[in-house]
N, C-alpha and C positions, 0 to 999 in steps of 0.2 A: 712161229705164230704167237702173238700176244694172247695170254689167257684172259679170263674174265677180270674186269677191273671194278673197283669200288670208286665211283666217280661222284664226288659230293661238291664239285667245284661251283656249280651255279648257286646252290643253296648256301654254301659256305661264304661265297663272295657277297651275298646279300646280307650276311650277318656279321661281317668283319668288324671287330672292335678297334678302337683307337689304342695303339700301343705306345708306351713310353719311348722316347727317342734314344734307345740304347742299342743302336744298330750293331755294335760289336758283339751283342749276345743273340742276334737274330738267328744265326745258324743253330745254336743250341735250342732256341725256341722252336724252330721248324722241326728239329729231330724229336724233341720232347712231346710236342703237341701232335705231331704226326703219329707217334706211337699211341697216344691217347685216342686219337681219332679212330684208328683201326680197332683198338681194344673195345672202346665204347660201342661202336657200331656193331661189332661182332657179338657183344653181350646180349643183344636183343634175342638171339636164339635161345639163350638160357631161360628167359621168361616165357617164350613160346612153349618150351618144353614143360615148364612148371604149370602153365595154364592147362596143357593137355593132361598132366598128372592130377591136377585138381579135379578135372572132369572125371577122370578114371576112378578117383577115390570117392566120387559122389558127394563132393563138398559144395556143389552149387555153381550155377553159371555166373553169378555176380562176382565171386572171387576169381574165377577164371578170366572174366573180362577185365578185372582190375589188373591181373597179371599181364594180360596182353597190352594194356595201356602202358605198363612199365617197359615192355619191349619197344613200343613206339618212343618212349622217352629216351631209351638208350640210343636209338637211331638218331634222335635229335641231338643227343650229347655228341655223337660222332660228327654231326654237322657243325656244332658249336666249336669243337676242337679243331675241325678243319678250317673254320673261320679264322682261328688264331694262326694256323699255318699260312693261310692266304695273306693275312695282315703282315706277316713277317717275310713275305716275298716268296713263299712256296706255293705248291699246288695241292689241293685236297683231292688227291688222286693216288690210289694205291692198288696193288694186286688184291683181288677179292680175298679177304681173310679166311683161312682154313682153321676151324676149331675142332677140338676133339669131339667125337659124337656125344650128344647129351646122354648122361648116365641114367637110364630109366630104371635100373636095378630090378630087372624082371625076376630075379631069383627070390625076391621077397614079395609079400603082399602089397597092394597099391598104397595103403596108408603108410606103411613103414618106408616104402620107396620115396613117397612124397616127403616124409619127415626128414629122411636123409638129405634130400636136396634143399629143402627149406633151411635146414641148419647150415649146410655148406654154402648156400648162396647168400641168404640174408644175415644169418647170425655170424658168419665168418667173413666172406668176401665183401658184402655190402657194408658191414659194420667197419671193416678196415677202410673202405673208401670214405666213409663219413669222417673217420678220424684224420686220415691223410689230407683229404680235400679241405676239411674244416680248418686244419692247421695252416695249410697253404693260403686259404682265403684270409685268415686273420693277419698273416704277414703281408698281404697285398694291399697297397694303398687304394683309396677310393678311385673309381673310374670305370670305364666301360668293360675292361677286362675282369675286374672284380665282380661286376654285375653278371657277366657271363658265367663266371665260376660259381657265383651264388645260385644261379638257376640250376646248374648241375648238382651242386651240394644239396639243395632242397629236395630234388628228386631222389638222390641217393638216401637221404634220411627216410623218405617215404618207403623206399624199397626195403631198407633194413627193418623199419618198424613193422611193416606188413608181415615179414617172416617171424620176427620175435613174438608178435601178438598171436599169430596163428599157431606157432609151436607151443606157446604157453597155454593156449586153449585146447590143443589136441593131446599133448603129452599126458595130462592127468587122466585121460580116458583110456589109455592103452594098458595092456597087461604088463606086469613087472618083467616078464621075459623079453618083451619087445624093448622096454627101456634099457635092459642090460645089453641087448644086441646093438641098440643105437649108441650106447656108451662105447662099445667096442669099435663100431664104425667110426665114431668121432675121432679116434686116434688116427685112423687113416685119412679122414677128412682134414685134420689138422696138418698132417704131413704134406698132402698135396697143396693145401692152402699156402703153407710156408714156402714151399718150393716155387710156386707161381709168383707170389708176391716178391720174394727176394730177386727173382729173375728180372723183375721190372723196377727194381730199386738198386741201381749200380752203386756199390759201396764207395768206389773211388771217385765218384762224381761230386765235386764241390764247387758250385758256381760262386761268383763274387756276391757280395751282400746285395748289390742292386738287382740281382737276379730275382729276388722276391717279387719285384714289381711285374715280372713276366711269368710267374708261376714256375720258376726253376728252383728246385730244392736240393739240398745236400742228401745224397743217398744214405750216408751213415746216420744222419739225423732222422730221416724218414724210417729207416730200419729200427732205430731205437723207439720211435713212436709206435711202430707196428707191434713190437713186443710188449710195450706198455699196454697197448689196447687189448692184446690177448690176455695178459695177466690181470688187468683191472676191470675189464668189461666182459670179454667173451667167456673166460673160464668161470668167474663167479656167477655170471648171468645164466649160463647153461647148468651150473651146479644147482642154482635155485630152482630150476625147472625139473630137477630129479636125475640129471645125467652125471656120471662120474667124470666130470670134465678135467679135473686136475690130473687124475690118473691118465686120461686120454692124451693130454698134452705131454706128459712125461714119456709116454710110450709111443709117440708118433713115429719116430724113426724106426723103431722095431716093427711097428705095424706096417710101415711102407715096405720094408725089406721082405716081410713075410707075404704080403699080398700083391705087390707089383702095381701096375696101373689100375685106376678105377675104371670099370667098364659099365 
């Protein structure tokens, strides 16, 4: 019996972009954008969880509703990525994605749990997405596919900015002991972030130069950009907010071995 399916075909077909006539690369396009479709759509659950945490921490309905709007944007990103799959001759149809349970961090107080996830989601994952998608967009020629990618890029900028701004507002209000615990947690967050990102950036994949027009990027080049973003944006940015981010980055593998999976 077939399990639950993520079926975005109708919406994706209505949004299909015009693709450059590089049919010899369409198989790679289908595989690349299919993975993005599933990941983007599944990311909505993260912002639903963050909205719940915002309410639990007493930070107001307005912020929670804004976070829920980000969830809807992620679902729309899934449709847009599915539109590229459809345009390349595939189907925007996949097994319903299974994500790790949202880490509510019930072992700490609500504000600290929220800060953990804001840092992990916005300051790490979404910031990486901004860098990677932004670079891909700059390599892509003008056209409907670049317009589609620009829509996704603009939303990701908003998701990252939301977290950075909220963390910068909240961190100065917390006790030094909480900041120290968050610095310790950051090492584990960096470890899980690195593992997840590298799993989605295959190092040996090197498309031909014309692949830029279809959003196909070299895994090794993307990995290099990822580490540059950590070292020039994430670490100094979090350090300015009072976290020992440089130490956390250096100790990430040790922290992962000691703690195991985030729960």
